[in-house]
N, C-alpha and C positions, 0 to 999 in steps of 0.2 A: 663642281660649280664653275661658273663662267665670270670673267671680269671684263668690264667695258671701261677703257681708259679714255678720258677726255683731256687732251693736251695738244700743244702746238709746238712747231719749230720753224725757225727762219734765221736768216743771217742776223737780223736785228734782235730777235728774241734769244737766239742761241739754241743749243740742243740739249741743255742740261735737264730740262723738265722731262723730255722724252726719255733720256737715258736713265734717269732714276726710276721712271715708270717701267722701263724695259727690265731693270733689275728685278722689280717685283713680279713682272710678267714671267720672267724666266723661272723664278722660284715657284710661282703658281703652276706653271706648266710641269715643272719637275715633280710637283705634288699631285699631278693628274688633272689639272684644270685647263681651261682654254682662255685665250685673251684676244680682245679686239681693241684697236686703237681708232678712235673717232677724232679726226683732225680737220681744222679749217685751213691751217697753214702747215706746210712741211717742206722738206728739201729732197732732192734726188738721193742724196746719201742716206738720209733717214729712211726714206721709202725702201731703199735696197736693204738696209739693215733690218728693218722690221720683217720684211719678206724672208730674209735669211733665217730669222729667229722663229719663223712659223706663226707670226702675229699678223692677222688680217687687218688691213687699213680700210677704214670707212670714211666717207667724205661728209663734212659738215658744210652746208652752203650758207648758213646764217652768219651774221656778224658774231665774232667770238664773245662769249659772255652775255649775250642778249637773251631775252625771253624766248625768241625763236630758236636760238641755239639750244636752250634747255628743253624745249618741246621736241626737237629732233633727237636729243639724247634719250629722253623718256621713251620715245617710240623705238629707238634702236635697242635700248635695254630690254624692252619687252620682246622685240623680235628675236633677239639672240639669247633670251632667257638668262640675262646677266644677274647674278645674285648681288653684285656690288658694282657701283659706278665709282671709279677712281678719278678724281679731279685734280689737275695740277696746272696752275698758271695764275698769274697775277690779274688776269682779266676776269676771273671768276670771283664773284662777291657774295655778300649775304643773301641777296635776292635770288641768285642762281641756286644756292643751296636750298633756300626755302621752296623754290619751285619743284626741285627734284624730290624733296621730302614730302611735299603736298601730294605728289603723284605716287607715293609709297615706295620710293627707291631708297636703298641703303647706300650711304655715301662714306667713302674714305677721302678726306680732303687734305691735300698737301699744303703746307704753309711754311713760311720762313720768318716772318716778322709781324704777324697779326694784321695782314693787309685787308682782310675781309671785314674787320670791325666786329661783326656778330657772327656766331657759328651755330648752325643747327645740324651739321653733319653728325653721323654716328661716331666717327673717329676723326680727329685732327692729328696729322702726323707732321711734326717738326723735328727733324733729325739733327738740328744744329746744336753745337755745344752750349750756346747761350740760350737755348729754349727754356722757357719757364711758364708756369700756369698763369702768371699775371697777364701775359699777352692775350689770354683767352678768358678773362674774367666775364666777358659778355658772351655767354653761350647758353644753350638749352640744357636742362637738367640731364638729359640722356646722352649728351656729347661727352665722349671719353677722349682723353689726351694721351698720345704716344709721343713722348718728348725725349730728346737727347740722342747721343751717338749710339746708344744700345739699340736703337731702331733704324740706324742708317742702312741704306740699301746698297748692296754691292753686286755687280754683275757676276754671272756664273764663273767667268774666267778667273775671278779673284778668290774663289772659295779655296783653292789650293794654298792661298796665301795665309790661311789660318794657322798653318804649321810652319810658316816662314820665320826663320831666325836670321836676321841681318848681321853680317860680320862687318863692323865699321872699320875701314882700313885707315891707318895713320896718314896716308898720303892720297886723299881723294882727288880724282881728276876726271871722272866720268859724269857729265852733266846732261840731264834730260830736260828739254824745254817743251811745255805744253800750255797753250793759251786757249783751250776750249775748242768746241766743234766748229765755230764760225769766225771767232776773233774779229768782230766788227771794227775794233779800234786798231787793228794790225799791230798789236803789241809784240808779236813774234819778231818783227824787225827790230824793235827796241831792245829785246832780249839779246838778239844776235850782236847788235852794236855794243851792248854792255859786256858781252863776252870778249869782244876785241879790246875794249877799254881796260878790262881787268888785267890784261897782260900776264896771264898765268901760263906757265910752260906746260906743254904736253897735255893740253885739254883734249878730251874726246867727247864730242857733243852730238847728241841725237835730238833733232827737232821734229816733234810730232805735229803734223798739220791735220786738223779735223777735216772730215769729208765734206763739210758744208762751208769750208773756207775758200773763197774765190781767188785768193792770192797765192795759191800753191806754187805756180811756176815762177812768179817773181821772187818768192822766198828762196827757191832753189838757186836762182841767179844771185841773190843777195848773199846767201851762204857761201857760194863759190867764190865771190869777190872779197869775202871777209879775211881771207888768209888763214883761217882756222880749219881744223879737221872737223867738219860738220857733215853729218848724214841727215838728210831730210826724208822723212817717211810720212806718207799721207794715208789717213783713214785706216790705221792698223787694227788688227784684231788680237794682238798679243801684248796689250798694255802691261799686264802683270809681269810678263817676262822682261819687258823693257825697264820697268821700275826696279825689278830685282837686280838688274845688271848695273844700274846707275848708283853713283855715290851721293848726289844731290839733285834736286829738281828746281827749276824756275817754272812756276805754274800759276794759272788762274785760280782764284779762290772760290771755285764752284764746288759742285758735288764730288769732283775728283779729289778733293781734300780727304775724303774718307778712304779712298783707295790708297792715297799716299800714307795715311796713318796705318792702315792694315799692313802695308808693305814696309813700314818703319823707314820711309825714305825722307831724310831731312830736306826741307823745302823752303824756298823763298816764295811767298804768296803775294800775288798782285790782284787786288779786287777790281776786276774789269767792269763791274756793274755795281750800282749803289747797294743792292741787296746782298752783296758779298762782303761788304766792309765789316759788319758785325762778326761774321764767322772768322775772317782773317785775324781780327784783333783778339777774339776770344782764344783762338788756337795759339797765338803768340803769348797771351796771358797764361795759358796752361803749360807753356813750355814745349809745345808740340811742333811749332813752325816759327819762321820769322816773317813778319808782315813787312814786305818791302815798300808798299805804298799802293796808291790807287792808279787809275788809268792815265794820270798825268805824271807819274813817276819818271824821273830822268834816267837815261842809260847809265850815267855816272853813279847814281844812288844804287842802282841794281848791281853795278860792278863792285862798289864798295862792300855791299852786303855779301856778295858772292865770295870776295877775297877773305872776308872775315869768317864765313862758314867753311870754306875749303881749308883755311889755314888753322882751324881749331878742331882737333880730333875730339876733345872733350865736349865741345858744343854739339858736334854731329852725333856723338854717342848719346848725349842727354836728350836731344830732340828725337832720336830714333826710339829710345826706350819709352819716353813719355807718350809719343804718338801711338805706339803699339799697345800701350795700356788702355788707350781711349777707345779703341775699336777692336771688337773680337770677331767680326764677320758674320754674326748670327742675326743681324737686324731683320732680314727678310723673313726668316723663320719665325721671329717673334711677331711680326706684323701679320703673317698668315695665320698664326695661332689665334690672334685677336679677331681676325675676320671670320674664322671658323667657329669662334666661341669656345675654343678649347681652354679650360682653366690654365692660367699662366703660372701658377705658383704651386709647388709641391714640396712637401716636407719629408725629411729623412732624419734618422737618428745620427747624432755626431759620432764620428769615428776617430780613432787615435791619429789618423793621418790629417785630421782637421786642426791639429794643435796649432801650427804656425798660422794657418788661415785665421783662426779666431784671435790669435795674439795680434796679428796685423790689424784686424777690424777694431779690436779693443783700443788700440793706440792711434786710431784715426783721430786727427785733431778735432773734428766736429763731435765725435763720440766722446772724447775726453771732456770737451767743453760742456756737453750735456750731462755728464756724469757728476755725481756728488763730489768726487775727488778728481781734479783735473791733472794730477800727476801722472806721467807716463808709467806704464807697468813694465818692469824689467822682465826679460825672458825667463830667468830662473824662477821668479815669483809666479809667473803665469803657468809655466810647465808643471810646477808642483801643484798648483791649484787645479789644473786640468786633469792631472793624473788622479787626483782625489775625487773628481766629479764623475768621470766616466764609470758607470756602473756602481756608483756609491750607494751604500745602504747603511741603516742604523743597526743598533744592537738587536732590534726586533726583526731584522731581515728585510725591512721595507725600504724601497727605493727612497733616496733623499734628494735626487737631482735628475732632471731630464733636460738634455740639450738637443735641440732640433735645428737642422740646417735647412734653409729655404733655397730652393733652386727654381730657375725660370724654365721656360719652354724648351730650352736646349741644354738643360742640366748645368747651367752656370750658377754657382752659389751667389745669392744676392742678399742674404741676411741670416740672422739667427734669433731664436727665441729660447729662453732658458727658464725653467721652473726649479726653484730650490726651496727645501723645507728649512725654515729658520729655527733657532734653538727652542722657541716657544711652540713649535709645531705647525705654524701657519705657512702656507705656500705663497711664495713671492715670485713674480715674473719680471724678467728683463728682456728687452727686445732691441734690436738694431738692424738697420738696412744699410747695405754697402753704398758708398757714395754715388756711383753712376746710376743707381736705381732709386735714389731719393727723389721725392717730389712727385711720384707717380701714383700715390695712393696705396703702395704696397704694405705700408706699416699696419694699417687697419686689417687688411686681408691676412697678413702674417699673424697678427694677434688672434684673429678669429679662428684661423685654421689650427694655430698652436694650442689654443685653449680646448678646442674640440678634441685634438689628439691627446692632450693631457688627461681630459676627463674620461677617456676610454678606460684608463687604468686607475683613476682616482675619483670614482663616482662620489658625488655629494660634497666634494671639497670646495671651499671658497678660495678664490685666487686674488691675491692682493698685489696692487701695483703702486710703487712709490716713485714719483717723478719729481725731478728738480722743478721748482715752481716757475722758473723762467722758460722751461721747455714746453711752451704751449702747443707745439705741433704734436708731441707725444701725448699730452693730455687729450687733445682732440681725437687722436687715433684710438686711444683706449675707450673714450666715450662712444665713438662710432662703432666700436666692437662690443658695445653693450656693457661696458664697465660703468658702475655708478660712482659718482663723486661722493666721497665720504667727508672730506675736508682737509684742513692743513694740520700736520703734526710733525714730529721729529722722528727720524730713523737713523740710527748709528750716529747720532749727534748732529745730523743735518736737517734743515727745514725741508719738508716734502709735501707734495700734493698726493693724497691717499685716495685710491680708487679700488673698488671691489667688484669681482664678478662672482655670481652665484649660479650654480648649475640649473636652477629653476628658470633663469632668464633665457630668452631665446637668442641663439647666436646666429 
């Protein structure tokens, strides 16, 4: 299948939209597809990069985001037999999507903050940590959401970073400065000034200047005059290697944040555009980075944050660990599976090696809050329980427990569903989805697939679900999986909402 990308780049727009589209294009090509980029605006550096990646550039002559633009895209998609049109840019709105859909095109629509107001695309992709379904409450019934860092797109050079283990050194001195592909506010100068103000001995600084930045030569001069040991590199192709060699980064808060997270590189983030503010603040809230400020941040504020970061081994280690937990590098594979219609959820039987995995999930604060008992589960209690459940059977030799692990398209565990026979002989179900995968509609799918698997060996059984009354999300997930609401009753002394599934019902 072929992909047609509609996006733009310029000094004012920046290059982030094109670069995240390029990450998807690379993964698509690696899977055997072809990619075209239709652009109304671009830069020489982006044009060279796309050519080097084997992506053909097509010219759009109409005003970006207009009806004439949409007409040209519809014609190009037909000419190049594109199975999908991938749209990325804030100039593309609800009408643009509507025109493409009316022409029968399938659309993957990039979004960061709900800018289009209404959505009719087949998929909306928001890879930000703050992404949530509320941003897209105004959407067509067929529009599916791909939300959160599990769908973040990383270029091919970063795939080796999936196995990267950062060793945080007690005395960090290597600083990497990256302010985006074009840096229209020339914040790189401000970062260099901040490095001088910090007065930290033995700093080793690498400044990466984007290929679309017109200030490259003046930046080299400024770096040379700073009195610091600064290497200025322009339009590099080994960013992953540079990140691996650094101790900390001063960076724009664009899509490069996901690369920083994968490489577990502690970072000071500067939101150089208004659309980056929410991401920078959310990454700080999650303990994955430090939000230094916006495009008006002073060199002194940057210097103060840098001294705090380099001076604290524990802070750098914590940021590295938390950021690496947020991004696993498989986002592009998940998006491609969605485009190809490959079922994204698979179940397997729990294994002894899953013991600690399940213990960690069971003690997740949200899981405990949704459980009848909110008390943490000690390891010894869990281990004894788990040993009794794997392969458990009664005096009649019949199985009394079935635990299934749900994995996504790249075999990452994302949840569990458990069926247990109670003392009175009825089967009860328990389900949970791991935190990064919540809010994506996986709960209903997990229940549906789990019940189907359970009934293969337990024909005719009724399956009972008991849910904490305040856990409305779980009640809705069970109802969507064709469980019928029985009513309110008590189980193990707790008030519960009781739902039942019968095999005669359609799953």
